[in-house]
C-alpha positions, 0 to 999 in steps of 0.5 A: 590606321584603324587596324593598327590601333585595334591591334595595338589595344588588343595585344599592347604591341606599339605599331610603326607604319611606313606609307610608300606610293610606289608609282611616285618613284622609280623602281630603283628608287623603291628597291635600290640599284646595283652600280655595274661599274663598281658593283656597289649596292645603294638601297632603295626606300623599301629596302632601307625601311626593311633593313632598318627593321631587321637590323634592330638598331633602335629596338625595332623588334619590340614593335610591329611594323606596317609597310603600306604600298598606297597606290595601283598594285602594278607588275612593274614594281610588284612582281619583285615582291612575290618572294617576299609575300609567299612562304619564303618571306624573303627579298633577293637583291641584285647583288645577291644579298637576302633580306628575311622578313621578321615575324613583326613585319606586315606588308599591306596594299592600299589600292582602289583596284587590282585591275593591273596586278597579276594572278601571282601577286594577288594569290600571295 
């Protein structure tokens, strides 16, 4: 919150913060799930937030968006973020759809330790 408020004061761009505790939900609830029978995709929490920002229905492009993962950085869920965190800044969904991060999206990990994180995740 301190960083968000400081940046708002500096550049005047309003910010929106989304907090996700990835250890409190399943990987499917976080990213989404592809129904094997119908091949219908259902967004998870992270994917839904990301899609809402990208679709810009309510003027999201005028604000800075902070997606905060609050909890241990566990490879079980964090490895899927590697392509989002690297230079590609793109989330590829199991249904083949690709969601590109816009310049106004920031992803933050709020964690007491990186003990369980892989080197690939930490380096990004």
